[in-house]
C-alpha positions in Angstrom: 0.1 -0.1 0.0 1.4 3.5 -0.9 2.2 5.6 2.3 0.8 9.2 2.2 3.7 10.4 4.5 1.7 13.1 7.1 2.2 14.0 10.7 0.4 16.5 13.0 2.7 19.4 11.9 2.9 18.8 7.9 -0.3 17.5 6.8 -2.3 20.9 4.6 -5.9 21.9 5.4 -6.9 20.8 2.2 -6.7 17.1 0.7 -4.5 16.6 -2.9 -7.5 16.2 -5.3 -4.9 13.5 -6.5 -6.2 11.2 -3.4 -9.9 12.4 -5.4 -8.8 10.6 -8.8 -7.5 7.5 -7.0 -10.9 6.7 -5.6 -12.8 7.8 -9.2 -10.3 4.9 -10.9 -11.5 2.4 -8.4 -14.6 0.7 -9.7 -18.0 1.6 -7.7 -19.5 -2.1 -7.2 -16.3 -3.6 -5.8 -16.2 -0.3 -3.4 -19.2 -0.9 -2.3 -18.8 -4.8 -1.9 -16.0 -4.2 0.1 -17.1 -1.5 2.3 -21.1 -1.5 2.4 -21.2 2.0 1.3 -23.5 3.8 -1.2 -23.0 5.4 -4.9 -24.7 7.4 -7.1 -23.7 7.0 -10.2 -25.4 10.3 -11.4 -23.8 12.5 -9.0 -20.6 10.6 -8.9 -20.8 10.7 -5.0 -20.0 7.8 -2.6 -22.1 8.4 1.1 -20.7 6.0 3.5 -21.5 6.0 7.6 -18.2 6.6 9.3 -18.4 6.8 13.7 -22.1 7.1 13.5 -22.7 9.7 11.0 -22.8 9.7 7.2 -20.3 11.3 5.0 -20.3 12.4 1.3 -17.5 11.9 -0.6 -18.3 14.1 -3.6 -15.7 13.2 -6.1 -17.0 16.1 -8.7 -16.0 18.9 -6.6 -13.3 17.1 -4.8 -14.4 17.6 -1.3 -15.5 15.4 1.8 -18.6 16.9 3.7 -20.6 15.0 6.6 -24.6 14.8 5.5 -26.2 16.9 8.5 -23.8 16.8 11.8 -20.7 14.5 12.0 -17.3 14.9 14.4 -14.8 17.7 13.7 -12.4 17.0 11.9 -9.1 18.0 12.5 -7.0 19.3 9.8 -9.0 17.1 7.1 -7.5 14.0 8.9 -11.1 12.4 9.0 -11.5 13.1 5.4 -8.4 11.6 4.4 -9.2 8.3 6.5 -12.6 8.3 5.0 -11.2 8.4 1.5 -8.5 5.4 1.9 -11.1 3.5 3.9 -13.0 3.3 0.3 -10.1 2.5 -1.3 -7.8 0.4 0.5 -9.9 -1.2 3.2 -11.0 -5.3 2.6 -13.6 -6.9 3.4 -12.8 -9.0 6.3 -14.2 -8.9 9.2 -12.9 -7.6 12.9 -10.5 -10.5 14.6 -11.8 -9.7 18.1 -7.9 -9.0 19.2 -7.2 -5.8 20.3 -3.1 -4.6 19.6 -1.6 -1.3 20.3 0.1 0.7 17.7 3.6 -1.3 18.1 2.0 -5.0 17.4 0.9 -3.2 13.9 3.9 -4.1 11.2 6.1 -2.4 11.2 4.4 -0.1 13.8 7.1 0.1 16.5 9.6 2.0 14.3 6.7 4.1 12.8 4.6 5.7 16.1 7.1 7.4 17.3 8.5 11.1 17.8 6.1 13.5 15.2 3.9 10.6 14.3 3.1 9.8 18.4 0.0 9.3 19.1 -1.5 11.7 21.1 -3.5 10.5 23.9 -2.1 13.1 26.0 -5.0 15.4 24.0 -7.6 13.2 26.1 -6.1 13.0 29.3 -5.4 17.1 29.0 -9.3 17.5 29.3 -10.3 14.9 31.8 -7.1 14.7 34.2 -8.7 12.1 37.1 -12.1 12.6 36.2 -13.0 9.3 35.4 -16.9 9.9 35.4 -16.6 12.5 32.6 -14.7 10.6 30.2 -17.3 7.7 30.4 -20.1 10.5 30.2 -18.5 11.6 27.0 -17.5 8.2 25.6 -20.9 7.1 25.4 -21.9 10.1 24.1 -19.8 9.1 21.4 -21.5 5.7 21.1 -18.8 4.2 22.9 -19.2 0.3 24.0 -17.7 -0.2 27.7 -14.8 -2.7 28.2 -13.4 -4.3 31.2 -10.1 -3.0 31.0 -7.8 0.0 32.9 -9.6 2.2 35.2 -12.4 2.7 32.3 -12.4 1.9 28.8 -14.6 2.1 25.5 -14.4 0.6 21.6 -15.8 2.7 19.2 -17.1 1.5 15.9 -15.5 4.0 13.4 -16.7 1.3 10.9 -18.2 -2.3 11.3 -14.3 -3.4 9.9 -12.5 -0.9 11.8 -13.3 -0.9 15.6 -11.1 1.4 18.3 -10.5 0.9 21.8 -9.7 4.1 24.1 -8.3 2.8 27.8 -8.1 5.3 30.3 -5.5 5.0 33.3 -5.8 7.3 36.0 -2.9 9.0 37.4 -2.0 9.3 41.1 0.7 11.6 43.1 3.7 9.5 40.9 2.2 9.5 37.8 -0.3 11.5 35.6 -3.7 10.2 34.3 -2.9 8.2 30.6 -5.2 7.5 27.7 -3.9 4.6 25.0 -5.8 3.5 22.0 -5.7 -0.4 21.0 -6.8 -1.6 17.2 -8.3 -4.7 16.3 -5.6 -6.7 14.8 -6.5 -6.7 11.4 -6.2 -2.7 10.9 -3.2 -3.3 9.0 -4.4 -5.2 6.4 -7.0 -2.2 5.8 -5.1 1.1 5.9 -1.1 2.2 5.6 0.2 3.6 8.9 0.1 6.5 8.0 -3.8 6.7 7.8 -4.1 4.6 10.8 -2.0 7.3 12.7 -4.6 10.4 10.8 -7.2 8.2 12.4 -5.9 8.1 15.7 -5.1 11.6 16.0 -9.0 11.9 14.9 -9.8 9.5 17.7 -7.8 11.8 20.0 -8.9 15.7 19.2 -12.6 14.2 19.6 -12.2 12.6 22.5 -10.3 15.7 24.2 -11.9 18.8 22.9 -14.6 20.1 24.3 -16.7 21.5 21.9 -19.3 19.9 20.2 -20.0 17.9 17.3 -20.6 19.9 14.0 
């Protein structure tokens, strides 16, 4: 799979139009079959449900927009994820086995430095207020998991669940938030796009603003 070489600091606010062209070159029937999305042949638009919200990918206008309320995207990372999800994801079900980003093939070398997953965005909001973390996670359709001090899984797509684990701090260690992925995620997406998705999740849980 081709990687797109992004970092939080370097990502542009607009997505390269060639990515839309790459998606347009895909067979719509095959994309629909793999992802369960809808395709409007006349309008040249895909409609896909991501984290409980519907998004429209307009291949003529080179844009991704929520249909109604959607998640507030950080530097278009969510929209980039949507485009690559439509192009790259496989028609496979989750394995049910959670792994860290370092357990994804080549992840130990990739997810560090500028590609460190910013779990601190979550802890900077909630601190040791575990009840507030639980409340926000439930608002985002999270399903409680028996892990850490609190944990929730989020169905980004039926094939791509992501778990967020929260560990309360004490006098020696600060609170910590970690993300876990289904073991199959490396079959769906490149490391760069997994990183983009992780940044979206951390920003969504870490912001005090409502969805837009």
